[in-house]
N, C-alpha and C positions, 0 to 999 in steps of 0.2 A: 861125490853126490851124483846120482843117476841123472840121465837126461831124458827129454821127452822121447818116447819111443813110438815107432810107427808099426803098423801091422805088417806081418810078413806077406810078401806078394808072390804070387806064382809067376812063372815065366810068361804065361799068356797075358797076365795083367800088366807086367812090365812092358811087354811088346806093345800092348794096347796104348799105354800112355806114351811110349816112345814114338808110335806111329803118328801122333799128332804133330810132331816136328815137321813131317813131310806133307801131311794132309791136314790143313788147318780149316777146312770147310765147316760150315755150321752143322752139316749132317754128321761129320765125323766127331765133332765136339759133343754133339748131342748123344751120339752112340756111347762115348766114353763117360760123359758126365750126366747121363740121363737122370739118374736119381737126384742129383743136386739141383739140376735145372728145374725139374718138375716140382720137387718138394719146395724149393725156394720160391718158385712162382706161386705155388698154392699158399704158402705161408704169407706172402705179400698180398695175395688176393683176399685171404681171410682178414688180414688187417684192414685192407681197403674197404671191404664190404661191411665189416663190423663197425668201422668208423662212420659209415653213412647213416646209422640209426640216429633219429632226430634228437635223442638225449645223450648221445655219445660224449664222454668226457675227454676224448682224445683229440678232438679238433673243434674249431669254432662253429657254433650253430647260429650265429647272427645272420639275419637275412642279408644277402649280398656277399657273404664270405665264400660261398661255393655254389655250384649249380645242381648238386645232388644232396639229398639227405637233410634239407633245410625245410622247416615248417613254413607254410604260406603266411604272409603278413596277416596278423589279426587272428590267427588260429593257434590252438595249443599244440605243442609238440606231441607226437604219438608216443605212447608208452609201450606199445606192442614190441616185443622182442628186445626190449632194452637190456635185460640181463643176459640173454643168449648172445646178443651182439657184442656186449662187453667181454664176455667169456671168449667169444670167437677171436676178438682182437688180441687178447692176452695169450691165448693158445697159439695163434698165428705167430706172434713175436717169439714165443718159446720154441716153436718148430724152426723158425728162422735161425735162432741161435744154435740149435742142435745141428742143423744142416751146415751152417758156417763152420762149426767146430769139426765136423766130419770132413768137410772139404779141406780144412787146414791140415788135418791129420794126413790126408793123402798127398797134398801138395808138398809137405815137408819131406815126404819119402821119394818124390820124383822131381828133381831139379830141372828136367829138360822139357817141361810142359810149356808150350809157346804162350805168349801173352794174349794172343787172339782168343784163346779158350776162355780166359778170365773176362774179357770184354763181352763175350756172348753170355756168360753167366750173369754178369752185372746187369746187362740189358733185360734178361729174363726176370731177375729179382726186382728190378725197378719199374718195369712196364705196368704192373697192376696198380701201382701207387698213383698213376696218372688220373685214375677215376676218383681218388680220395682228395679231400681238401688238405691243406698244410697240417701236418700232424704235430701234436705235443707242444705247440707254441702259436701265439698270435702275433709274433714279432713282425711277420711279413706285412701285415696290414699297417703297422706303424711305418714300415719302410715306404709303402705306397703313399701314405699321408705326407711323409717327409719330402718325397719327390714332388708331390703336388705343391707343397709350400715353396720349395726352392724354384719350381717352374714359374711361380708368381712372385719371385724375388723376395720371399719372406725367409728370414734367417732362422733355421731350426736350432741355432745356438742361442737365440734370444727368446723364442716362443715355442710352446708345445703345439701338438696337432689341434687342440681346441680352438686355435685361432682361425681354423678353416670354417668354423660355424657348422651349419646343418647340412654339409655336403655328404655325399655318399662315401667319400674317403674316411670321414670321421666315424661313420656308423659302425664300422668293424674294428676300430681301434680299441684296445683294452682301456677302459676309463682310468685305470691306475696311472697310465702314461699320458693322459690327456694334456696335462700342463708341463710335462717333463721336457727339458732340453735334451737334445740328442748327443750322445758321446761318440757317434760315428764320424769318421773323417770326411773331408770334403770330396775325396775321390769317389767314395761310395754314394753319398747323397747327390753328387753331381750325376752319377750314372742313373740313380733312381729318378732324378728330374728328367733326364733324357728319355728314359722309358715312359715316363708319364706323358711327355710331349708326343712321342711316337704313337702311343695308344690313344691320343686325342683326349686326354684327361678323363678317361673312363676308368673308374676305380677297380672294377673286377679285372679288366684287361691289363691294368698296370700290375696287379698282383700276379697274374699269369705270366706277364713279362719278367717279373722278378724271379719267379720259379724257374723260368727258362734260363735266366742268368745264373742261377744256382746250379742248374744241370750242366751248363756250359763250363762253369768253374770246376764242377766235379770231374769233367773230362780232363781239365788241366791237372787236377790231383792225380788222376789215373795215368797221365802221361809222365809226370815228373817223379812220382814215387818209385816206379821201377827204374827210371833212369838214374836216380840217386843211389838206389840199391846196387845197381850194376857198377857204378863208379866206385862204391865202397867195397865191392866184392861180395855182396850178399845176394841171395836168391831173389830174383825179380818176382817170381810167382808168389812166394811166401809173403813178400812185402805188399804186393797187390791185394792178396787175400786178407791180410791183417789190417790194412789201411782202408782200401776202397770197399771191399765186401763186408767190412765190419758192420754189424747191425746199428751201431751208434752213427756211423757215417750215413748209412742208407735212410734210417728213420728220423734221426734227429738233426742231420745236416741237410741232406739233399731234399728229402720229401718236405721238410719244414720250410725250405727255401731260405735258410739263414745266410746272412752275409759273411759268416765265418768261413763258408766254402770258398768264396772269392778271396778272402784274406789268406787262407791256406794255400790256394793254388798259386797266388803271386809269391808267397813266402817260399814255397818249395821250388818254384822256378828260379827265384833269385839265388837260393842256396845252391841249386844245381849249377848255374852259370858261374858262381863264385868257385865252386869245386873244380870246374874245367877251365880255370885261369881267365875268367872274365869278371873280375870283382866289381868293376864299375857298373856293368849291366846288372850284376847281382844286387848291388846296393840300391839301384834305381827301382828294381822290381820289389825288393823287400820294403822299401819306403812306400811304394804304392800300397802294399799290403798293410802297412801301418796307417795309411790314410783311409783304410777301411776300419781297422781296429788297432789301437795303439800298441798292444802287447807284441805285435809282430816286429816292432823296432828292436827287440832283442836280437833279431837276426842281423841287423846292421852291426851291432857290437861284435858278434862272432865273426862276421866277414872281415871286419877291421883287425880283430885279434889274430886271425889266421892268414891275413893277407900275404905276409912274407914267408909263411910256412909254420910248421909246428915247433921247430927247434930255434926259438927266439927268446931273448931275454925280455923282461918287462920294459926296459928302456927302449928296446928296438920295436916294441909293439905300439908304443904311444903314438908315434906319427901316423901309421896306417889307421889306427882307431879314430884319431882326430880327423883324418882325411875322409874316412867313411861317413862320419857324422856331418862333416861339412857338405859332402855331396848330398846326403839325406836332407839336410836343412835347405839346400837350394831347391831340391825337388818339392819339398813341402811348401816353400815360399811360392814356387811356380803354380802349384795346385791351388794355393790360397788366392793368388792373383787371377788365374784363369777362371776359377769358379765364382770368384767374387765373394767367397764366404769367409775369407780371413782365417784367423787362428782361434776363433771362438770355441771350436770343438775341444781345445785343450782345457778350457775352463769348465766344460760340461762333463768331464770324465768321471765325476763323482755321482752322476745320475743313477747308475745301477745300484749304488749303495742305499737307495731309498727302499729296496726290498729287505725285509727282515725275516729270515728263515732260521728257526732254531736248529735246523740241520747243518748250518754252516758253523764250523768250529769257532770262529771269532764271535759270531752272534750268540752261539750257545754259551760261550764263556761270559759274555756280557750279561745274559739272563741269569746265569748262576751267581755271578757277583752281585747283581741287583737283588736277587732273592736272599743272598747271604747278608747283605747290608740291611735289608728290611728285617731279617731275623734278629740281628743284633741291635736294632733300633736306630739305624742311621737313615736319614732321609736324603738319598742320592738318586737322581733321576736315571732311568735306563739310558737316555741319550748320552750321558757322561760316560757310562761304562762302555757303550758302543764306540764312542770316539776313542777311548783308551785301547780297547781290544783290537779295533781296526788299525790303529797306529802300530800296535804290536804285530799284527798280521803283516802290514807293509814292511816293517823292519825285518821280520823273519824271511819274507819273500826276497828282500834285498840281499840279505846275508846268503840265502840259498842261491841267488843268481851269481854272486861273487864266488861262492864255493864251486859251483859247477863250471864257471868260466875258468877258474884257476886249475881245475882238474879236467878240462876239456880234452887234453891230450890223452889222459887215461881212459875217459869214457868214449871219446870220439865226439866231434863237434855236434853232429846231429842228435846223438843221445843226450848230450849235455843240454842242448836247447829243449829237447823233449822233457827232460827232468825239470828244467827251469819252468816250463809252462805248467807242469803238474803242481809244482810248489806254489806258483803264483795263483793257480786256480784254487788250491786247497785253502790258502789263507786270504782269499779275496772276500769282499763283503757279501758276495752271492756266488753260489755254485750251480751251474746248469750242466746237463749231460753234454751239450754241444761245446761247452768250454773245456770239458775233460778231453774231448776229441782232439784238441790242439796238440796236447802232449802225446796222445796215443799214436796219431798219424806220423809225427816226427820220429817216435821210437820204432814204429813199424818199418822204417827204412833200413834199420840195422837190427834185424830180429834174431838175436841170440836166444838160446834156450830159456834163460831166466827172463829176458825181456818178453819173449812170447808168452810165457806163463803170466807175467804181470799184465800184459795187454788183455789177455783172456779174462782174468779176474776183474780188472777194472772196467772192462767193457760190459760184462754182465752186471756189475754193480751200477754202472751208469744207466743201463736199460731199466733196472728196477727203480732207480732214482727218478726216472721220467714218468713212471706210472702214478696214477692217483693214489695217494697214501704211501708212495714209495720213499720220500725223504726221511720220515721217522724211522723206517726200517733200516735204511742205509746208515743213518746217523747212529742208531743204537748199535748196529754191528761194528761200525767204525770205533765208537768209544769203548766197546767191549774188547776189541782187538788191541787198542792202545792200552787199556787197563791191564790186559794179560801180559803184554810185552813189558810194560813198566814194572809190574809186579814180579815178573820173571827176572828182569835185570837186577832188581833190588834183592831178590832172594839169592841170586848168584853172588852179588857183591857182598852181602852180609853172611854168605856161606851157610844159608839155611838149607840149601839143596846143593847137590854135587853136579857140576857141569859134566862130569864124566858119565853120569847116569842119564842126563837129559839129552845130550848130543845124539846118542844112538836112536832115541825116540823121534827126535826131530828129523834126522836123516831118513829114518824109515817112513815117516809120514810124507815128507817131500818126495821121496821115491815113489810112493803110491800115487800121489797127485800127478807127478810128471809122467807116469806111465799110462794115464787115462787118454 
């Protein structure tokens, strides 16, 4: 099977990229990557300006959610330029994806590009988004409300943001989550409370503080992704481009201010220190990541599994795994005591399941079963089918985790964790683009040809998923692909078609895709 190819470079181009190793100034980086810096900046600027329109569907337009592009209290939002602004945003995202792909093509052909160049490019792509409100999500306003609650000693594991009453913190929170208990760990809500206190209980300032926290966490991702890639023997520049400069990371993680950025920064740092023979520090950091969002606890399992090395029997792995989870439990107990929030967040982990999206496989299956039961005359509520299919999803996720853990020597621990995250996301009660980023960023650390192709495809799908009307498109495409794969396997099994005839067609198609 062919591999991803890069364009042939002239000697002058090769010398140009090699010169960056000795001259890492902004001027020299701009001279070499002028096209990518300028076009990337323009694409982000188009997204930012387009999102400022008062009817934009890409960011919250509630009074107090941002300082630009919000209608005055009591006035109707302006409809002028609504459609052009929306088109501008979508086109800007499209340009950003194309620029990212072209940069990736170049980086894969030049392994000697210093990391400083990628930091400058990241700064150029992110800078315009500072004028835009949090994109594609309202979660950050809930974070601010949670911080306000905790700063007044109100447990977010017993009450929802509505307990705040008519404060400015509640105004911007999505009403859907008004009475929802939070599933976020005490480390994160404790940080949110600290930011609330520092900003003197000013709702807008708290939100800005949380976006700064997300940006600082993104710096952590940008530091530890190339470090991990270097330890594993992969190209740091390619890993940085795939993980940090990925449009999903920029628009759905950093710009939106999701706490997933903090979780990933701590997780990557913990996995790095475990790789360089500091497993205790690694477990502590990964546990702090789980105290933001619990899926990060998968990292503790892998650190314990590989604590004594790869060539160990199951019996030899038991003690280090137990040790890793004991250390993790101690850290969690300390966090529960220090914050005074206890372990209530564990009981609130089902909160995201309140969302019902037919684009989610487990939810779609529940709707199909419900419709089928109605067709045959059975009176079974949708809730019963949702419970059944979500339990099935959790079971599949658990089996997937065990499979990748048992095969982690074959895949590599970082890839195994990345695949595990993708399985957990696919069969979770709700799928969001920033959830998909968990697995993509872990996989980007060890970017083989096949993994790189997968990251590109899934990243583009995640960007479409985040657009208004995007979930049905992605859901339809996913189910069509699954149907084709299943039908093909059955046809081969029943010998309706010959594998000798199909294989050349598949190889030819993959070769064409990989040569793009």
